KETORSE-496980 format. One line per field, with one value per residue: residue number from 0; residue in three letters; x, y, z of N, C-alpha, C, O in turn. Coordinates in steps of 0.001 Angstrom, whole numbers. Layout:
pos (NUM ...)
code (ALA ...)
n_xx (X ...)
n_yy (Y ...)
n_zz (Z ...)
ca_xx (X ...)
ca_yy (Y ...)
ca_zz (Z ...)
c_xx (X ...)
c_yy (Y ...)
c_zz (Z ...)
o_xx (X ...)
o_yy (Y ...)
o_zz (Z ...)
//
This chain:
pos (0 1 2 3 4 5 6 7 8 9 10 11 12 13 14 15 16 17 18 19 20 21 22 23 24 25 26 27 28 29 30 31 32 33 34 35 36 37 38 39 40 41 42 43 44 45 46 47 48 49 50 51 52 53 54 55 56 57 58 59 60 61 62 63 64 65 66 67 68 69 70 71 72 73 74 75 76 77 78 79 80 81 82 83 84 85 86 87 88 89 90 91 92 93 94 95 96 97 98 99 100 101 102 103 104 105 106 107 108 109 110 111 112 113 114 115 116 117 118 119 120 121 122 123 124 125 126 127 128 129 130 131 132 133 134 135 136 137 138 139 140 141 142 143 144 145 146 147 148 149 150 151 152 153 154 155 156 157 158 159 160 161 162 163 164 165 166 167 168 169 170 171 172 173 174 175 176 177 178 179 180 181 182 183 184 185 186 187 188 189 190 191 192 193 194 195 196 197 198 199 200 201 202 203 204 205 206 207 208 209 210 211 212 213 214 215 216 217 218 219 220 221 222 223 224 225 226 227 228 229 230 231 232 233 234 235 236 237 238 239 240 241 242 243 244 245 246 247 248 249 250 251 252 253 254 255 256 257 258 259 260 261 262 263 264 265 266 267 268 269 270 271 272 273 274 275 276 277 278 279 280 281 282 283 284 285 286 287 288 289 290 291 292 293 294 295 296 297 298)
code (MET SER ARG ARG GLY THR VAL ARG LEU GLY VAL PRO VAL LEU ALA ALA ALA LEU LEU LEU GLY GLY CYS GLY THR SER ARG SER GLY ASP LEU GLY PRO ALA PRO THR ALA PRO PRO THR SER ALA ALA PRO SER SER HIS PRO ALA PRO VAL PRO THR VAL THR ALA GLU PRO THR PRO PRO PRO THR VAL ARG PRO PRO ARG PRO SER ALA ALA ALA SER SER GLY THR ARG ARG PRO ASP PRO VAL THR ILE GLU LEU TRP TYR VAL ARG ALA GLY LEU LEU VAL PRO THR ARG ARG THR ARG PRO ALA THR VAL ALA THR SER ARG LEU ALA LEU THR GLU LEU ALA ALA GLY PRO SER PRO ALA GLU ALA ALA THR GLY MET THR THR LEU LEU PRO ALA GLY VAL GLU VAL THR ARG ILE ALA ASP GLY VAL ALA THR LEU ARG VAL PRO SER ASP GLY ASP PRO ALA THR ARG ARG LEU ARG ALA ALA GLN VAL VAL TRP THR LEU THR GLN PHE PRO THR VAL ARG GLN VAL ARG LEU ASP GLY ALA ALA PRO VAL ASP ARG SER ASP TYR ALA ASP LEU LEU PRO PRO ILE VAL VAL THR GLY PRO VAL PRO GLY GLU ARG VAL SER ALA PRO LEU VAL VAL THR GLY THR ALA THR VAL PHE GLU ALA THR VAL SER VAL ARG VAL LEU ASP ALA ALA GLY ARG GLU VAL ALA THR GLY PHE GLY THR ALA SER CYS GLY SER GLY CYS ARG GLY GLY TYR ARG VAL VAL VAL GLY TRP ARG ALA VAL ARG GLU GLN GLN GLY THR VAL GLU VAL TYR GLU VAL SER ALA VAL ASP GLY ALA ARG ILE ASN THR MET THR VAL PRO VAL VAL LEU ALA ALA ALA ASP)
n_xx (-45083 -43760 -45560 -45880 -43734 -43007 -44996 -43666 -41626 -42665 -43337 -41496 -41020 -42784 -43561 -40724 -41794 -43722 -42808 -40733 -42802 -43948 -42324 -40942 -43975 -44109 -41753 -42949 -44518 -43865 -41469 -42788 -44181 -41671 -40148 -40306 -38269 -38657 -39491 -36669 -35352 -32508 -29228 -28487 -26044 -22924 -21771 -22688 -25045 -24170 -23797 -25411 -23964 -24922 -24385 -24651 -25940 -23741 -23987 -24870 -22518 -23007 -24532 -22342 -22168 -19842 -18309 -18872 -16686 -14782 -14571 -11892 -10869 -13066 -12593 -9531 -7617 -5016 -5823 -3532 -835 -687 1211 3808 5270 7809 7411 9640 9351 8926 10265 11350 12870 13931 14515 12562 11358 8268 5645 3358 877 -692 -2703 -1867 404 1999 2830 4863 6062 4480 3002 3816 4861 2418 1108 2910 2851 201 603 1140 -536 -2631 -1808 1073 965 1120 3481 4778 5305 5528 4892 6213 6057 4327 1015 542 3043 4692 6763 8878 10420 11995 15109 17985 18611 18161 15706 13089 12106 10475 10340 8268 9789 9705 9985 12374 15577 16531 14470 13453 15718 15134 12777 13607 15275 13256 12082 13995 15266 12767 11745 14030 14139 13097 13929 14514 15405 18166 19297 18116 17133 16466 14622 16309 18961 22027 22034 20957 21631 21107 22739 23923 21919 22382 23134 20679 19520 18222 20292 19281 16975 14060 12643 10629 8540 5862 4163 997 1111 -212 920 2063 3829 6623 8218 9521 12253 13475 15920 18703 21489 23751 25994 26966 29432 27745 25688 22697 19244 16218 13311 9934 6617 3511 -92 -190 2397 3925 7124 7205 8783 12443 15337 18474 20389 23394 24510 25363 27278 29351 30589 30142 29316 27175 25046 23163 20029 18787 16545 14836 12205 10133 6929 4251 834 -1868 -4207 -5500 -4107 -3239 490 3927 7070 9810 13019 16608 19822 21930 23855 27149 28314 26438 25196 22231 18851 19476 18941 16305 13591 10293 7860 4409 1982 -271 -653 -998 -2725 -1446 -1420)
n_yy (-107173 -106189 -104621 -102738 -101531 -100288 -98578 -96818 -96320 -94368 -92007 -89986 -89480 -88460 -86413 -84761 -84419 -82577 -80549 -79653 -79032 -76934 -75072 -74291 -73095 -70942 -69725 -69093 -67412 -64907 -63983 -64290 -65369 -67541 -65655 -66449 -67468 -65897 -67476 -68839 -69159 -69720 -71226 -70947 -68335 -68492 -66070 -63037 -60795 -57828 -54517 -52026 -48883 -45471 -42560 -38743 -36213 -33723 -30382 -28436 -25735 -21817 -19673 -17810 -15599 -14704 -12120 -9423 -9862 -7865 -6153 -6259 -8409 -10694 -10388 -11758 -10234 -8247 -4396 -2144 -343 3344 5475 7724 10850 13109 16103 18391 22040 25481 28422 31545 31341 29041 25604 23431 21493 19784 16996 14391 12301 9110 7008 3629 2800 1404 3062 4999 6984 8224 8988 11045 13079 13827 15147 16942 18780 19378 21828 23919 23481 24926 26129 26139 27541 29542 30270 31145 28823 27539 25930 25089 23100 21872 20137 17016 15842 13096 10239 8147 6123 3891 2609 844 2684 5124 7807 8738 11637 13991 17636 21100 23643 26356 29254 31720 30833 30286 29955 27251 26037 25504 24221 21882 21392 20621 18451 16571 16422 15561 12785 11299 10468 7780 4609 3461 5235 7035 8567 11058 11933 14637 15715 14052 14943 14341 12213 13384 14616 14862 16464 18000 20497 20938 23489 25393 24895 26200 27461 26607 23828 22300 19327 18284 19575 19719 22664 23626 21277 19290 19139 18180 17851 16155 18152 17250 18515 18173 18056 19433 21202 23735 25407 28450 26668 24740 24858 24749 26478 26167 27566 28093 29355 30951 31465 33984 35164 34730 33261 30366 27560 26486 25669 24126 22561 20392 19638 17294 17761 20537 24292 25202 22995 20602 18922 16817 17416 17085 18089 18163 19709 21008 22115 23813 24033 25478 25213 24341 25686 27563 27797 28458 27362 28017 27883 28314 30292 31524 34624 34961 37054 39306 38232 37931 36409 34339 33533 32401 29764 29371 27641 27086 25958 23451 23690 21310 20924 20334 17719)
n_zz (54052 51678 50262 52496 52361 49795 50259 52209 50528 48743 49605 50217 48005 46627 48531 47626 45063 45455 46715 44609 42838 44256 44346 42065 41209 42171 41328 39109 39301 40027 38406 35889 32705 30951 28066 24882 21878 18968 15746 13730 10692 9954 11474 14364 15743 16762 17941 18935 18265 16881 18534 17711 16861 18133 16930 17082 15561 14136 15440 12991 11768 12790 9736 8149 5894 3462 2943 63 -2727 -3853 -7783 -8499 -7334 -8373 -10333 -10151 -10507 -9040 -8075 -9382 -7975 -7606 -9176 -8812 -10428 -11240 -12363 -14651 -14521 -15690 -14096 -13459 -15659 -15392 -14551 -12599 -9825 -9515 -8604 -9678 -8645 -10413 -11678 -12384 -15086 -18011 -19621 -19163 -19874 -21275 -20103 -18443 -20512 -20974 -18396 -17786 -20511 -20081 -17987 -14792 -11254 -10230 -7258 -8180 -10198 -8554 -7491 -9585 -11507 -15023 -18373 -21267 -23100 -25629 -26199 -27159 -27762 -28303 -27054 -29572 -29752 -27534 -27024 -26161 -24037 -24963 -25328 -28180 -29637 -31149 -30799 -30482 -32800 -32325 -31231 -29588 -29113 -26148 -25386 -26514 -25619 -22935 -23438 -24046 -21821 -20326 -20919 -21303 -18365 -17061 -18617 -18110 -15693 -15324 -14820 -17762 -19267 -20161 -21781 -24057 -27501 -29166 -31829 -33887 -33495 -31594 -28855 -25487 -22224 -18561 -17578 -19498 -19420 -16738 -16087 -15874 -13643 -10882 -8028 -5277 -5136 -4381 -3962 -2239 -14 -2273 -4106 -2639 -888 1480 4711 7666 10965 12463 9199 6660 4651 1404 -1261 -3319 -3680 -4293 -2051 -560 1882 1729 3532 3839 4760 6417 6906 8424 7770 9003 8448 8820 8188 10470 11592 12685 12652 12501 10714 9749 7493 5858 2531 465 -1081 -1011 -1621 -5110 -6060 -6604 -4590 -2127 -119 3186 5592 8711 10263 12928 14411 16332 15830 16027 14509 11440 8449 5889 4770 4385 3239 3574 1777 1759 1604 3199 3142 2920 2824 4422 5989 5207 3469 1132 -2638 -2023 -2178 -2592 -931 -1269 1391 3251 6237 8602 11626 14521 16939)
ca_xx (-43780 -43131 -46556 -45562 -42205 -43319 -45927 -42482 -40664 -43634 -44018 -40498 -40724 -44220 -42961 -39801 -42226 -44562 -41704 -40655 -43949 -44055 -40880 -41810 -45281 -43791 -41232 -43210 -45883 -42763 -40932 -44017 -43574 -40775 -39689 -40060 -37649 -39130 -38574 -35805 -34805 -30965 -29093 -27856 -24668 -21960 -21094 -23818 -24987 -23391 -25227 -25159 -23757 -25944 -23899 -25803 -25329 -23453 -24483 -24428 -21985 -23942 -24154 -21951 -22251 -18750 -18050 -19215 -15999 -14242 -14585 -10653 -11041 -13633 -11406 -8880 -6485 -5347 -5346 -2280 -697 -647 2120 4336 6348 8228 7568 9807 8396 10162 9898 11809 13947 15013 13941 12281 10570 7003 5348 1823 312 -1670 -3132 61 412 3264 3330 4761 6765 3425 1764 5039 4885 966 1248 3941 2031 -1183 1016 972 -1366 -3254 -760 1903 1265 1188 4708 5093 5795 4665 5700 6514 5600 2686 100 805 4903 5338 8250 8301 10980 13134 15948 19220 18418 17696 14165 13804 11176 10505 9633 8416 11047 9227 10889 14372 17004 16112 12920 13396 16600 14174 11649 14353 15698 11973 11836 15060 14841 11705 12267 15613 13899 12987 15146 14573 15752 19132 19500 16907 17126 15639 14744 17660 20366 22815 21648 21807 21274 20616 24796 23946 20752 22234 23576 19299 18975 18781 21046 18499 16195 13097 12222 9643 7236 5937 3438 -103 832 -699 1909 2541 5237 8255 8476 11117 12461 14588 16221 20019 21769 25002 25149 28121 29966 26626 24233 21110 18179 14861 11973 8355 5759 1806 -736 96 4096 4943 8144 6897 9684 13406 16735 19176 21495 24097 24034 26244 28721 29908 30273 30856 29344 25667 24845 21591 20230 17879 16466 13901 11815 8892 6333 2942 150 -3544 -5227 -4888 -4196 -1739 1423 4954 8298 11268 14795 17050 20999 22290 24901 28650 28698 26248 23810 20622 18883 19582 18378 15101 12892 9630 6932 3473 1991 -1054 97 -1988 -3125 -686 -2391)
ca_yy (-106715 -105587 -103547 -101600 -101037 -99579 -97116 -95863 -95064 -93447 -90554 -89194 -89336 -87534 -85261 -84376 -83782 -81520 -79335 -79428 -78090 -75643 -73847 -74148 -72118 -69572 -68769 -68497 -66177 -63751 -63517 -64171 -66819 -67001 -65380 -67225 -66620 -65858 -69042 -68811 -70477 -69988 -71676 -69966 -68102 -68445 -64654 -62665 -59683 -56470 -53816 -50455 -47450 -44134 -41196 -37799 -35528 -32899 -29447 -27535 -24298 -20837 -19191 -16946 -14710 -14168 -10328 -9925 -9446 -6654 -6201 -6979 -9577 -11485 -11064 -12685 -9063 -7149 -3494 -1935 553 4606 5658 9006 10763 14126 16986 19703 23201 26467 29231 32573 30804 28039 24202 23581 20141 19145 15523 13907 10752 9097 5529 3091 2432 1254 4184 5741 8288 9333 9731 12000 14315 14510 15749 18095 19944 19913 22445 23546 23449 26780 26454 25823 28525 30906 30637 31151 27693 27162 24755 25617 21921 21625 18683 15945 15323 11398 9194 7274 5260 3833 1504 1249 3980 6411 8149 9452 12245 15387 18732 21785 24381 27483 30411 32031 29906 29894 28863 26137 25175 25193 23154 20134 20772 20104 17194 15732 15970 14674 11589 10538 10078 6658 3773 2681 6196 7525 9788 11738 12284 15461 16164 13675 15630 13514 12247 14707 13826 15965 17169 18711 21275 21598 25308 25615 24352 27143 26982 25781 23002 21681 18178 18011 19575 20473 23554 23015 19700 19296 18744 17965 18077 17027 18007 16921 19220 17530 18746 19617 22815 24141 26877 28197 25729 23436 24809 24793 26575 25825 28141 27379 30726 30488 31888 35248 35208 34922 32129 29030 26529 27176 24530 23830 21095 20804 19143 15969 18767 22309 25483 25056 21320 20250 17653 16667 17820 16606 19020 18499 20820 21139 23353 23351 24995 25333 25002 24163 26941 28144 28066 28862 27064 28580 27135 29530 30204 32728 35161 34685 38878 40318 37096 37859 35344 34721 32262 31711 29085 29374 26919 27106 24441 23910 23320 20587 21509 19913 16979)
ca_zz (53914 50305 50213 53096 51855 48601 50467 52668 49812 47699 50659 50490 46636 46450 48789 46970 43931 46192 46890 43754 42046 44876 43901 40489 40715 43011 40585 37669 39923 40408 37296 34939 31652 30207 26623 23539 20747 17548 14628 12516 9636 10266 12270 15751 15630 18683 17928 19520 17219 17222 19150 16638 17400 17779 16863 17475 14239 14756 15253 11764 11935 12342 8525 7927 4778 3227 2074 -1260 -3414 -5146 -8618 -9030 -6409 -8476 -11642 -10083 -10514 -7832 -8700 -9403 -7247 -8418 -9729 -8609 -11511 -11275 -13527 -14761 -15273 -15865 -12826 -13882 -16682 -14672 -13869 -11078 -10452 -8979 -8569 -9718 -8830 -11130 -11791 -13023 -16246 -18256 -20737 -18242 -20344 -22236 -19229 -18287 -21549 -21141 -17775 -18028 -21295 -19014 -16864 -13474 -10800 -9126 -6090 -8519 -11237 -7731 -7622 -11389 -12549 -16077 -18928 -22484 -23677 -25945 -26328 -28456 -27743 -27804 -27630 -30585 -29812 -26406 -27041 -25596 -23202 -25357 -25821 -29118 -29879 -31586 -30322 -31380 -32493 -32313 -30366 -29566 -28704 -24873 -24999 -27401 -24712 -21738 -23371 -24120 -20772 -19354 -21557 -21137 -17215 -16848 -19258 -17458 -14184 -15818 -15436 -18894 -20239 -19563 -22654 -25026 -29092 -29980 -33380 -34934 -33047 -30667 -27503 -24219 -20573 -17755 -17389 -20782 -19043 -15479 -15453 -15767 -12265 -9490 -6483 -4491 -6019 -3616 -4501 -1349 -280 -3588 -3841 -2363 -409 3010 5457 8699 11567 11412 8169 5926 3187 449 -2903 -3827 -3775 -4330 -1618 231 2699 1793 4591 3558 5679 6238 7809 8126 8119 9366 7696 8847 7791 11246 11945 13240 12987 11425 10832 8668 7058 4898 1601 210 -1897 -610 -3040 -6628 -6375 -6095 -3130 -1973 1332 3886 6851 9320 11198 13418 15091 16840 14810 16821 13720 9967 8098 4979 5404 3258 3501 2552 1934 1681 1700 4479 2659 3763 2933 5386 6736 4562 3306 -364 -3370 -1884 -2830 -1257 -1417 -673 1457 4145 7494 9705 13113 15633 17794)
c_xx (-43678 -44537 -46382 -43994 -42291 -44115 -44541 -41849 -41688 -43569 -42952 -40698 -41769 -44050 -42131 -40726 -42872 -43794 -41164 -41628 -44006 -43474 -41617 -42955 -45008 -42568 -41935 -44048 -45171 -42203 -42310 -42958 -42688 -40563 -39663 -39439 -38303 -38677 -37880 -35135 -33339 -30594 -28387 -26279 -24140 -21545 -22194 -23941 -24665 -24547 -24611 -25012 -24468 -25164 -24957 -24603 -25065 -24122 -23557 -23539 -23230 -23766 -23608 -21543 -20758 -19290 -18040 -17796 -15764 -14242 -13067 -10573 -11726 -13182 -10362 -7160 -6280 -4575 -4385 -2192 -591 596 2962 5405 6643 8366 8395 9559 9479 9582 11200 13109 14578 14233 13610 10885 8974 6735 3823 1741 -1087 -1984 -2049 -691 1875 3598 3379 5231 5805 2849 3076 4717 3425 461 2114 3916 686 -597 687 -251 -1785 -1821 453 2397 1638 2232 5512 6048 4755 5959 5438 6371 4425 1948 601 1653 4573 6595 7948 9292 11611 13649 17498 19634 18080 16308 14446 11928 11592 9626 9429 9762 10539 9469 12098 14637 16798 14847 13167 14729 15794 13456 12085 14378 14219 11505 12860 14987 13691 11546 13247 15240 13678 14363 15767 15375 17257 19814 18197 17254 16281 15698 15801 18970 20852 22468 22238 21361 20911 21955 24258 22960 21549 22716 22096 18701 19466 19372 20438 17640 15367 12573 10964 9832 7165 4263 1661 -265 578 251 1728 4180 5635 7811 9901 11598 13835 14957 17705 20147 23335 25070 26832 28463 28779 26179 23289 19922 17290 14136 10733 7619 3960 970 -468 1468 4710 5795 7882 7944 10733 14132 16929 19965 22494 23854 25233 27574 28541 30130 31168 30504 27774 25692 23311 21386 18878 17596 14483 13449 10576 8266 5074 2403 -1115 -4593 -4743 -4861 -3415 -1000 2681 6020 9110 12521 15570 19217 21660 23740 26052 29168 28040 25145 22418 20487 18595 19242 17402 14416 11582 8237 5622 3152 532 -630 -975 -1592 -2173 -1795 -1880)
c_yy (-105685 -104669 -102320 -100752 -100063 -97845 -96257 -95237 -94219 -92031 -90015 -88889 -88177 -85994 -84086 -83606 -82540 -80775 -78619 -78337 -76887 -74591 -73387 -72812 -71091 -68768 -68299 -67540 -65013 -63503 -63646 -65101 -66012 -67006 -66171 -66558 -66984 -67048 -68036 -69656 -71010 -70248 -70601 -69639 -68023 -67409 -63820 -61468 -58732 -55332 -52493 -49269 -46305 -43319 -39842 -36895 -34111 -31117 -28137 -26175 -22634 -20671 -18483 -16166 -14210 -12487 -10576 -9235 -8218 -6775 -6898 -8006 -10504 -11661 -11799 -11634 -8253 -5801 -2612 -678 1847 4714 7400 9641 12308 15033 17817 21017 24264 28142 30463 32075 30099 26792 24324 22346 20356 17684 15584 12621 10465 7248 5265 2324 1862 2113 4607 7336 9250 10220 10870 13462 14577 15153 17063 19218 20253 21026 22556 23682 24696 26675 26708 26884 30069 31369 30636 30031 27885 26341 25264 24734 22131 20715 18019 15217 14161 10983 8533 5897 5198 2648 2018 2469 5126 6675 8885 10258 13537 16466 20170 22364 25907 28217 30759 31142 29271 29325 27714 25135 24761 24320 21719 19827 20105 18943 15920 15340 15387 13096 11205 10088 8798 5426 3283 3550 7161 9042 10192 12413 13154 15724 15308 14100 14309 13412 13203 14096 15105 16859 18558 20156 21635 22971 25921 25471 25756 26948 26059 24723 22358 20514 17710 18874 20219 21177 23012 21738 19928 18502 18752 18010 16693 16870 17868 17396 18637 18047 18278 21066 22773 25236 26847 27164 24697 23757 25573 25142 26704 26877 27477 28715 30361 31541 33165 35709 35267 33257 31330 27900 27224 25666 24420 22625 21564 19733 18488 16857 20068 22832 25025 23202 21388 18757 17667 16931 17305 17630 18772 18923 20244 22657 22988 24841 24619 24905 24595 25524 26796 28345 28672 28326 27671 28465 28189 29191 31721 33180 35185 36343 39584 39154 37252 36360 35253 33648 31317 30730 28918 28625 26925 25973 24798 23200 22342 21068 20201 18542 17204)
c_zz (52678 49965 51129 53096 50858 49062 51081 51511 48915 48592 50279 49196 46071 47498 48186 45556 44217 46331 45529 42717 42316 44559 42360 40042 41433 42316 39485 38371 39643 39669 35990 33816 31037 28415 25794 22407 19683 16365 13890 11958 9863 11264 13903 15634 17100 18242 18499 18426 17507 17458 18133 17681 16901 18193 16316 16390 15221 14197 14105 12370 11568 10671 8250 6415 4609 2367 668 -2333 -4290 -6439 -9098 -8345 -7564 -10576 -11680 -10140 -9569 -8810 -8452 -8309 -7909 -8685 -9483 -9600 -11113 -12697 -13204 -15365 -15011 -15047 -13342 -14924 -16095 -14340 -12591 -10988 -9776 -9111 -8530 -9282 -9483 -11020 -12441 -14469 -16626 -19349 -19574 -18938 -21445 -21143 -18711 -18858 -21187 -20044 -17639 -19341 -20739 -17899 -15423 -12852 -10322 -8510 -6812 -9425 -10279 -7805 -8770 -12077 -14235 -16890 -20476 -23356 -24301 -25641 -27461 -28364 -27541 -27843 -28694 -30424 -28728 -26938 -26977 -24424 -23929 -25723 -27137 -29186 -30899 -30699 -30951 -31589 -32983 -30775 -30674 -29252 -27096 -24805 -25323 -26001 -23373 -22065 -23640 -23092 -19775 -20036 -20572 -19273 -16099 -17469 -18454 -15812 -14174 -15824 -16750 -19898 -19845 -20721 -23630 -26236 -29051 -31603 -34435 -34471 -32181 -29175 -26493 -22991 -20094 -17544 -18411 -20403 -17196 -14957 -16016 -14149 -11507 -8311 -5617 -5362 -4409 -3987 -3496 -155 -1657 -3204 -3836 -1267 1520 4026 6883 9866 12337 10063 7586 4613 2519 -894 -3076 -4223 -4251 -3628 -977 1877 3318 2605 4085 4955 5456 7353 7322 8242 8102 8212 7762 8913 8811 10877 13171 13729 12050 11799 9544 8475 6247 3793 1248 -397 -1879 -1836 -4440 -7099 -6128 -5490 -2653 -142 1996 5281 7504 10507 11658 13869 15489 15884 15652 16121 12180 8947 6904 5226 4193 4200 2492 2908 1397 1501 2737 3416 3280 3656 4310 6244 6242 3717 1224 -1231 -2655 -2721 -1964 -2071 -478 109 2291 5089 8459 10754 13757 16469 19596)
o_xx (-43526 -44252 -46623 -43478 -41682 -43995 -44276 -41567 -41172 -43810 -43368 -40530 -41533 -44364 -42473 -40430 -42730 -44270 -41135 -41322 -44079 -43907 -42403 -42926 -45804 -42320 -41636 -44258 -45741 -42009 -42464 -41768 -42615 -40738 -38681 -39788 -38551 -37499 -38204 -34495 -32971 -31203 -27874 -25422 -24660 -20393 -23079 -22950 -24833 -25652 -23422 -25569 -24668 -24984 -25795 -23376 -25586 -24533 -22539 -23931 -23946 -22941 -24432 -20401 -20334 -20176 -17484 -17948 -16455 -13760 -13010 -9966 -10883 -13355 -10012 -6022 -7181 -3641 -4289 -3190 -343 1220 2468 6470 5664 9061 8441 9547 10534 8637 12212 14235 15800 13161 14097 9874 8735 7583 3119 2628 -2151 -1394 -1315 -1707 2791 4624 2390 4851 6031 2444 2498 4453 3199 -562 1618 4626 135 -1294 116 -1193 -903 -818 1150 3571 2099 2405 6664 7033 3595 7131 4380 6474 3467 2210 999 1524 4047 7431 6762 8974 12066 12915 18052 20733 17690 15709 15493 10879 12708 8575 10214 10749 11029 9214 12799 13716 16879 14407 13137 14608 15940 13252 11403 13955 14249 10440 12667 14710 13717 11200 12759 15968 13965 15367 16908 15891 17060 20483 17325 17708 15133 16676 16090 20001 20111 22590 23366 20721 20551 21847 24231 23242 21132 22702 22221 17642 20587 18840 20902 17750 16063 11583 10278 10843 7997 3416 1142 -1336 1149 246 990 5333 4664 7204 11004 11383 14961 14040 18023 19379 23928 24463 27625 27645 28651 25861 23169 19734 17001 14472 10486 8216 3371 1503 -474 1731 5867 5327 8233 7982 10482 13813 16186 20114 22625 22999 26261 28735 27740 29988 32328 31035 27283 26260 22491 22191 17909 18581 13405 13983 9990 8738 4651 2912 -1318 -5617 -3542 -5846 -2808 -1009 2290 6095 9134 13069 15078 19734 21505 24523 25937 30153 28707 24375 21491 21346 17864 19200 17440 14594 11639 7748 5666 3759 58 -210 -1831 -485 -2370 -3014 -2539)
o_yy (-104474 -103818 -101166 -99781 -99004 -96700 -95166 -94044 -93245 -90981 -89036 -87676 -87265 -84843 -82904 -82500 -81548 -79757 -77404 -77311 -75930 -73441 -72568 -71982 -70160 -67582 -67245 -66592 -64098 -62297 -62666 -65413 -64829 -67965 -66899 -65467 -68155 -67384 -66905 -70613 -72182 -69805 -69483 -70506 -67662 -67690 -64651 -61210 -58522 -55192 -52212 -48892 -46051 -43093 -39913 -36828 -33621 -30756 -27447 -25644 -22418 -21426 -17770 -16347 -13399 -12058 -11509 -8067 -7764 -7892 -7849 -8848 -11335 -12460 -12438 -12051 -7519 -5783 -2214 -117 1638 3729 8276 9026 12862 14838 18258 21149 24125 28809 29829 32558 30249 27014 25020 22265 21553 17049 16317 11829 11068 6479 6089 1683 1826 1901 4703 8457 10276 11382 11947 14511 15782 15804 18149 20224 21333 21155 21657 23981 25500 27055 27545 27217 31136 32555 30221 30140 28273 26122 25836 25126 22552 20291 18508 14039 13990 11385 8262 4806 6302 1727 3016 2938 6122 5838 9482 9681 13901 16249 20538 21973 26475 27832 30382 30359 28070 28349 26907 23968 23640 23439 20697 18740 19340 18458 15023 14204 14989 12229 10191 9516 8279 5377 2872 3137 8095 10045 9339 13548 12738 15882 15739 13672 13329 14354 13694 13046 16103 18068 19750 21078 22607 23424 26973 25900 26266 26157 24975 24971 22018 20837 16775 18966 20981 20679 22278 21284 20577 17271 19678 18176 16157 15882 18263 16762 18658 18483 17090 21837 21729 26209 25910 27102 24135 22689 26791 24372 27291 26892 26723 29383 29640 32213 33705 36637 35684 32357 31558 27429 28075 24836 24514 21782 22739 18889 19017 16553 20693 22240 24676 22459 22282 17749 18553 16738 17131 17879 19067 18692 19307 23791 21902 25888 23434 24396 24588 26262 25725 29216 29286 28551 27796 28793 28935 28088 32901 32332 35506 36795 40228 39559 36719 35534 35851 32583 30089 30786 28438 28835 26807 24936 25932 22065 22998 21555 19080 18705 16679)
o_zz (52840 49123 50775 53649 51009 48628 50576 51399 48366 47995 49660 49070 45279 47194 48145 45104 43502 45829 45338 42109 41545 44484 41884 39134 41315 42535 38923 37614 39049 39819 35261 33867 30705 27664 25942 21956 19394 16240 13528 12393 9946 12238 13880 15466 18156 17912 18299 17743 18708 16934 17983 18712 15713 19390 15417 16314 16224 13094 14164 13409 10590 10156 7679 5994 5433 1627 88 -2692 -5201 -6628 -9877 -9008 -7902 -11496 -12672 -9925 -9164 -9611 -7291 -7855 -9097 -8291 -10193 -9664 -10613 -13694 -12055 -16589 -14393 -15468 -13644 -14799 -16071 -13777 -11700 -11686 -9610 -9738 -7837 -9602 -9344 -10261 -12988 -14739 -15803 -19994 -18847 -18599 -22086 -21091 -18860 -18271 -21086 -20254 -17340 -19372 -20953 -16892 -14806 -13585 -10018 -9114 -6238 -9585 -10684 -8088 -8892 -12807 -14378 -16587 -20737 -24518 -23652 -24515 -28518 -28697 -26441 -28652 -28884 -30896 -28429 -27297 -27439 -24128 -23320 -26399 -27386 -28900 -31271 -30096 -31825 -30966 -33959 -29634 -31612 -29017 -26839 -24198 -24394 -25627 -22887 -21230 -23556 -22698 -18811 -19654 -19752 -18888 -14934 -16667 -17955 -15000 -13095 -16534 -16956 -20937 -19069 -20469 -23795 -26090 -28894 -32333 -35552 -34990 -32103 -28393 -26456 -22951 -20718 -17341 -18104 -21168 -16567 -13813 -16643 -13693 -11493 -7533 -5264 -6563 -3453 -4643 -3910 541 -2150 -2463 -4678 -864 2396 4054 7219 9468 12871 9650 7965 3580 3015 -1590 -3018 -4799 -4522 -4074 -885 2794 4406 3128 3959 5897 4413 8537 6382 9086 7296 7328 6656 9679 8769 10180 14329 14865 11197 12651 8567 9360 5903 4063 1670 -124 -2574 -2906 -4658 -7925 -5439 -5910 -2894 769 1257 5977 6988 11592 11117 13782 15094 15485 15917 16576 11908 8895 6871 6096 3200 5408 1267 3960 551 1328 2424 2990 4463 4241 5119 7114 6852 3408 434 -614 -2581 -3937 -832 -3181 747 -159 2231 4866 9054 10986 13288 16412 20494)
//
């Protein structure tokens, strides 16, 4: 009895062992041998090792070659703007203005006297402009709004007065000069030579200037009923534009004026701007100031 019971109990156990061994053999054949961890001396960590983040390197931007800096930029200085100065020349015994544009300088009074002594341009000389100031005249001092200098004393009284008027009207354009002391005499200003201005003064355009339409004509005048008339002539002397305006002061006083005129020119050519007063007696053009210019072609 005991032997048979033992045999009966061993069969199920054997069967179970066979079944388990078969399963283990089948799983081993499907997945292969189990991986083995490399030996380590450190104790295992309870936290998983961090996964390194892979970051793609950015694509470098295209190489842009910077523009070559100018000499002024490389030195850290800005090139100063040019300066425009007013020069007063003599024409038919009276004062007439023109302009020059030159590189900027702190010695504006010296620049003005140098340009004044250099004389008119060919276009200005063609209108009869001249200068009575020789080279080498310089301002020796500017203090309290008074510029001091010496000018040559040669010539007759009228010539000397015109020369002094050139200097005074040219220097007093600057804000630092209100009066001029000549040869140690009492200071004088523009009002002391106002009688040397013609009835009509044209400050713009200046002789030889290239102008386009619409043209703005400016200046001062003391004319009948303050009316200033303008006309533009082409190279053949034909009238291509006319206009008129009023000065800020009427007869017996001088005022500023501004007249705008336009024209249609088919080509660039020489021209003339005439600024005049219409006679109250017979309607003729009187006190005419002519300015030779270059007329730009119309668009």
